[in-house]
N, C-alpha and C positions, 0 to 999 in steps of 0.2 A: 441416501436418496435413491440411488439406483438399486439398492437391495430390495426395495419394495416392489420394483417392476418384475423381477424374476426372469427366468429364461423364456417362458412363453410370451411375455410382454416384449422382450427384445426381438424375438422371432417375428412377432406381429408388426413391430416397427420396421424391421428390415423389409418385410413383404410389402408393407404400405409404401415405403420409400421407393422400392422397385416399381410399384404400380404408378406412383405419381411422377417420378423422374425418368424412369426407363433405365435399362442396363448401360446405355452409352453415356448418359449424363451423370450417373452416380459417381464415377471416379473423379470427374471434374468438380463436382460439388464437394466431395471429400477433400480434394486439394485446396479448394477455396476456403473451406472451414479450417483446415490445418494452417494455412497462411495467416488467416485472421487471428487464430489463437497465438501463433508465433509472434506476430506483430504486437499483440496485446502484451504478451509476456516480456518482450524486449522493451516496450515502452514502460512497463511497470518497473523493470530492472533499472532503466535509466533514471526514472523519477526517484527511486529509492537510493540509487547511487549518488545522485546530485544532493539529496537531502542529507545523506551520511557525510558527504564531502563538505557540505556547507556547515554542518554542525561541528565537524572537526576543526575547520579553519576559523569559525567565529568564536570559539572558546579561547580566551587568552590563557597563556601559561600561568598556572597558579604557583606562587612561591611556596616553598616548603614551610616556612615559619614567618608569620607577619609580626611586625613590631606591635607592642601593646597599645601605643598611641593610635596606630592605624585601625586597630580593632575597635577602640572606643569611638573613633571618628565615624566609622562605618555603621555603628549600631543605630543612631537616630535615623539614618537614611533607610535602613532595613525596616524599622518600625513604621516609618512614614509610608513606605511602599505597601506594607500589609494593610495599613489603614485605608489606603486608596483602593485596594482590591475589595474591601468590605463595603464600600459605598454602593448605594443603589444607583442604577442608571437614571438619568434625568429625562 
């Protein structure tokens, strides 16, 4: 995205920013943008961390080998849930 701007475009943007905001306001503006990006990044990390934590704690421990009767009992339930997923919304 920035590769299409090029060096002359960046120089033009810097000159335009200096004219609009002045040399005294530009550092404050840069700090505000930096804080905003940092808060966004921290919030995204928190959301991803909560999602990872929730997925790890919500999955029950799976046994290594299930008894054959348990597998046969679970088969109709799995078939029913896939059939429910194929239904059209009403």
